N, C-alpha and C positions, 0 to 999 in steps of 0.2 A: 343715779349715774354711776357705771361699773366700766371695768378695765376691757378693753377687747380682748386680752391675752389673757389674766388670771381671773376674771370674772366675779372680780371684787370690788368692792369701792378705793380707788384709787389715795395714796397719801398725796403725791404729787402730780396730778393730773395733768395731761397735756394732750390736746388736739390735733390730726392731722389736719393741714390746709387740703391735700388732695382728696382724700376718701372722707374727713369729717368724722374720723374713729377715734375715739378717747383710749386713751393708754396711761398706764403706772409709767412716770417717767424713765425710772431705773430699769422696769422691762423693757422699754420700747430701745432705751440707749443701748442696752445689752446687744438686743436682737439686728439692730442697723449696724452695729460696729460687727458684727458676724456674716450680713446677709447684704444690708445694703439695700433692701425690698420693704414694702407695706407687708407686713405679716396677714393683713385681708386680702388686700386685692391684688399682692405680687407686685403691683409698681414702683419702679424705683422711688427711692426716696432717701433724705440726707436729713440732720438735724436742723438743718435751717427752715425745713415743712412741718417744723413743730412749735405750737403756742402753747405758755404756759396757761392755766386757767388760775384766777387770783378767787381764793374763797374766804369769805365773810367771817367764818370760824377759825381763823388760825389758833394754834395754841402752841405754848412753849416749849421746843425742843428741849428735852431731860436730859439730863448731865451722864456721858457714855458710861455705860456699866463698865465695872469691871469683868474680867473673863471670867472669875468663877461665880459672878453674879448669876440670878435667876433672868434678869432681863439681858444678859450675854448673851446664854442658852436662847431666849424667844427669840433674840435678833439673828443668831445662827441658822435658827430652824427656818425661819423668816427667809432666810437666803438660799438656803435648798429648796423650798418651796417653790422660789421664782425660778429657780433652774428646773424643777421635775414641771411646770407650769409649761417654759418654753421648751422643753422637749417633747412633752405632749403635744404641744401646736403641731410642732413640727412632724411629728410622726402622723398624726391625722392628716397633714397637708400631702406628705407623701403616699398616705394610705388612699388617700381620694383619687390623684395623680396614676396611680398601677391599677387601681379598678378601671379608669377610664383607660389604660393602654392596654389590659387584657380584653376589654369589651370592644377594644377596634380593633385587636389581634383578632380575636375570635372571628368576628364578622370579615376578616380579610381571608381569611382561613377557610371559613364556608364558600366566600366566592370562588376562591381558587379551586376550590374542589366542584363545585358546579361546571366551571369552565374545562377543567380537565375531562369530567364525566362526557361533556357535549362535543370536546375534541375526540375523545376514543368513539363515540359513538359515529363521529362523521369519519374517523377514520375505518373502521369497519365496514362500513357503508361505501367507501369507495375500495376496498379491497375486495368485497363483494362485488362490485359494478365491475373492475378489471378482472378479476374470475370468468364474467360472464363473458364479456369480450373474447378473451382468451379461449374459451369455450367454442365461439364463433368462430373464430378463425382457423381453431384445429388446432394439434398437438406441436406446431410449430412455435407458440408463443408469436410475440411483434417481431416482425423484421421489415425488409426493405419491400418497396412495393414492385411488381415488374418492371426491370429496365431504368432502374432508380439510378444504378451508375452513368447514364446518360450514353445516347450515342456515339458519341465522340470515344467515349471511353470504351464501350463494348465496340467499336469498329477495331481501335487498337490492338484491344486484345484479341480479336477472334484473328484478325490479319498474322500478331505473333505466334499464335495457335497453330494455325496453316503451315507457316513455315517452319516451323518445330517438330512438326508431325513428317513434314516432307524432307528434314534432313535426318530425321531419326529412321527413317525407311532407309535411306542409303546408308546408314552408319549400320544396319543389320546385314548390309552384304559384305562388310568389312570384319576382320581379325581385332578385336579390342584391344588396345593397347594396354594390356594389365599383365600384372605378373603374374607367374604360374604359383598355383597350391601349394609346390615342394617348397619354393621360396617362402611363401608365408607362414609356412611350418616352423622355418628356422628363425622366423626373426626374434630378437632380443630386445631389450632397451636397451638403446644407442645413445640417449641422450634421458637425461633426468634435473630439470629444472626446481631445486628446493627452495622454501621458503618464499613464496610469493605471498603476497597481500600479509594482512595485519594480524599478530598473534588472537588478537579479542575485540571483533569475533571473528574466528578462523574457517581459512575454509574456503575454496573456488567454486563456485555454483554456476558460473557459465563460460566457454570456451567456442570459439570459432577459430579455422584455420584462413587466413589469405587465401581468395580464391585463385587455384593456378590453371583452369581451362577455358578462363574471360579473353578475349581477344585485345585486352585494353590493360593487361598486367602492367601493375608499375613496380618494375625489375626492383625497386629499394627495399619495397615489401613483401617481395615473393617467398621469404623464408620468415614469415612473420606469424605470430599468432595472439589473438584477443583471448584476454581474462578476466572475468567478474567475479568480485567476491562476496563475501558478506559483508565487509567493512565499507561497503560501498564504493571503490573505486575499481578503474579499468584501468588494466596493463597492456601496453603493447612490446611484446616481447620476441626477440630473435633467437630462437628455438637454436641454430646452429653454434649459437655462441654460449648455449648454457646457460647463462647467467646476464645475459645482457639485456636491462630492461629500459627500451628508448622513450618510452614516455608513459605518465601519469594523468589519469583524468578523475576528476573526485565528481561523484553525483548524491552523496548525501543518505542515501538508501542503496539496501540488499539491491544486486542487480542480478536479477534473476534470467536474463535471457541476452543473448549478443550475436548481431549476423552483420557479417561482410556483407558489404554491397557488391553482385555482380554486374561489373561494368555493363558489361557486353556490349553494346555498338558506342554507347555513350561514354565517352574518356573523363569527362565532369568528375564521375562517380568512383573513379580508381581508386579513390583513399578514402573512401565515406565507409560509414558503418553504422548501425542501428543498436539501441540499447532501449531494455526497460524493465522498471525494478518494482520494489516492494513502496515505493510514495506513490503508486499509478501513474507515471509519466514514460511517456515514449521520446526519448531524446535523439537526436541525428547529430554524428559526429564527423570531423574532416579531420584527416592526419594528414601533414604534411612539414616535410623539413624546412628547417628556419634557423640559420646562424648554426651551422654544423650539429644541429639535433633535430630532435623530431617534437613536434606539437600535436596536443589533439584537443581541438575548438570545438565546442559545443555550436554547431549551427542554429537548429530546430528543437523547439521543446513541445510536443503537441500534449495536448488533455484531453482525452474521451472517456477514460474509464474513472470509476469508482472505486475501484478495490482494486489492488496491484494489479503489473502488468506480467504475464506468463510466460508468452511464448511471441515469435515476431516471425515471418519468412518476407521474401522479398520477391516481388512478380518476376516472373521473366522479363515481361517488358522492360522491366527498371525503372518504370516510372511510379511503382506505387509498392506499399507497403501494409501486409495486414498482423494486425495485433489481437490478442486474445488475452482475455481477463478474468481474476477472478470474482469477476460482478456479474458473471454470464453474458457477456456482450462480447462481440469481435467486431475489429471496424479495419475499414478498408480507406487507405488513406493516400492523396496525394503526395509525394516526396515532393516535388518543388514547390509547390504551393504552402505544403503542408495543414492543409485540409482533409478533416475525413469526408470522404465521396460520402461514405453510407457508414450507418452503426445495425448491426445486427443483436437484436436482444432476442436469447433464446431462454428455453426452460431448463438449463443445462445443470443439474444438482451440483453444489460445492463450485461453481464456476468451470470457466473450461481450462485447460493445463497446457495444448500444447495445439497448433495451427501449424498448417504448412500448404502451400501452393504445390499443384500437379506439376510436373516438368513443362507441359504444355499449355499452363496458365488458363485454363476454360474452368478449373475445378478446383475447391481446396477442402483438405480434409480437416477436422477438430476432434478432441477431444477431451471428455471433462472428468469430473471428480467422481464421478458416479459408474465410471467406467466403460460409459457410452462413445464410442465412433460415430461421428457425423462426416458425410460427404456433401459439399455445399454445388450447387452450380451458378456461376455468378449472372447466367442470366437471367434468373430468376432464384432469391432465395427469401422468401417467403417462409420456407422450410426446407428442410433439407432432403436431397434426392434421395437418401439412403442412409439410416440407421440401424448399425449394428452394435452386438454386445459380444457377452462371450470368456469378457474379461473380470476380475476379479479385485475390485480397488480401483483408487486415482490413474487413467492412464500417463505413461512415464514416457513415451515413445510413440512417437509416427512420422512414418517416412518412407514417401514415396520412390519406388525404384525407376531412373531412368531409363528403362526398357519403355517404360508408359503405361503397364499393367497392373504391377503388383504394387502393392501397400502392407508395409509392414507396421504392427501395432503392438504395443507390451504395456502393462500395470504393475503396480506398484504391489499387489496380493497376489500374481502369477509367476510362475517360475518359466514359462513358455514365451518364445515369441511367434505371433498368430501370421501369418501373411495371407491376405486377400488379395480374388482375382477380382479387378474391375469391371471386366468383360462380364461379370455374372454375379458379380458381387456374393461370391462365395467363396468359404475359405479354401484356400489352394493348400494350404499346409497347418494343420493344428498340434501345435507339440513336437515339430520336427526338428526344434531346439531345445528343446524340453530336456535340462541335465538334471533337475531337481534344484534345490538349493534355494536362495531367496532371490526375492523379486527382481524383476528386469529393471534395471534405472535408466537404462540406455538401450535403442537399437537403430542402427545406421545402414542405409546402401554404400558401396563404393560409388564413385562417377561413371562407370562403365556398368553396373546392374549385374557384374560379374559375382559380388560375395557380399555377406550381409552379416555384420560386426552385431554384437550383443555386450553388454556389459551388466553385470549384477553382484552387489556389493564390490570387490576387489577383483573380480575375474573376465577377464576377457577371452571370447567366445568368436570365432568366426567359420559362415559356411558358406559352402559353394552353391549357386544360382541352381534352379529347375532341380537337383538331387538333395538340394540341401543337407548334405552331410558334411560333417564337422572338419574343417581343414585345420584346424590351429586352436590350441586354450595357452591363453597365457594367464600362471596364478599368482598371487600377490604382486600386481602391478602397484596397488598404492596400499599406505595402511590404513586407511582410511575408504569411505565410497567414492565410488567413479562417478563424478557428475558431468564428466566432458565425453565425447567419443567422435571421432570425424577420420578419414580417410585420408591419405594424402595422394597426389596425383601417380596415377596407375595400380594404387594401392601399393607403392612402395613404402610406404610409412602410415601408422596408426598413432595417431596423438589421444593421449587420454589428460583429463585431468579429475581433481578427487578434494574432497576434503581436510587432508591432508597438507593442503596448500602448494603441492608440486606437481606439473606439468611433466608427463612421459612421454619417450617417443620410440614405439615399436619399431624396427628395421633389422635390414641385414648390414653387419659390421664390414662386409664385403663393400 
């Protein structure tokens, strides 16, 4: 009969009711005081579960030894031995448990590696299958089917296009209501609005001027502009008042693009604008006067992109909006329902950076991060009807002339604005505005198509149509890069915004 803990013959043996194991009483009492469990089975156990065994060879207990006697030393050694035995037993149990846990961990690790290997194989097979499908479809990649916008939508677009073309023919016979080149050359900064948006992160990224040419202009908004910043805020500013911020809206992410809605024949949209930001969301806003002030309310949230929204354009019908994203997709949205009527995925390297509808609304242009410009026909968007290059770096500007047949494009890597003749899709001008220096950040036509303006770093230049001779140059307009460039009514003003948190209005002091 041996103790299950020390392996020796016990002096005062006890037996467990639960496990039937024999223990030295003093050892098991110490163990239960520390753990409250059976040292062999691990079950819960108390002193009540122990039964003392009565032996027939009882011996007389010796007298207590003195501290300096040999029996005293033996007693001390016995106590140390008991402690060592208990500790050794605990270590053996922990060792066995750790071995079991390590075995389980190694098994789980091996199983996880097998699952990962299988998923990687399936991913590679799916990519290969997708590449095969793209090769069969052609260079256009995934895109909409023919007439996927639907007959009703296409009918509305075609009717609007026909009406605008007829109106444009009538305008060609009239003298444009635009200021003379001599007046533009004399422009100076007449309004500077400083300290817009937060200081960290600092800078205005997007800017738009309230449309002055629509038949349903809200008089109260006539002299206002919108600015979007890196801080995720949108500001409605009255520019003649220089520093009057009428209203503020928060989006929670950097605002990359802003577009006032051209209400056209629909007065319901005369205070509507659209924003797109780094959170991949397109938002529709309504600006209205309330309680003596202005309020910007979010009336629509559209989620159709996987990466940040980089550019927006409102269709001439006023009923549709196009958005472009860094995910190499552009979407065609119904403004009233907030639904994406179609989403076009194109093999655009580094994603789309610009999108704009043609003034007639039958085609649209896109620019991407690899310096390519694409022209799309809304009747069929399985692939672009024309793709052109010639730039270096991502496309930073894309603007159709109101005259209908010219397209201006610019990139971050070139110091020239290229003007394309849409009738032949050839370069009508290459480097006509090439003055050297930093890459062009913005390029835009005025509403009459008589002037083309460009911005590079903190410089603005204006060129005349047809001859593309430089009309004016404005140096050091901002202390940082210019991020917004717009003409005012009749080219009477030129609006700029920059990373220095300023809006500057160029015009005549008279």
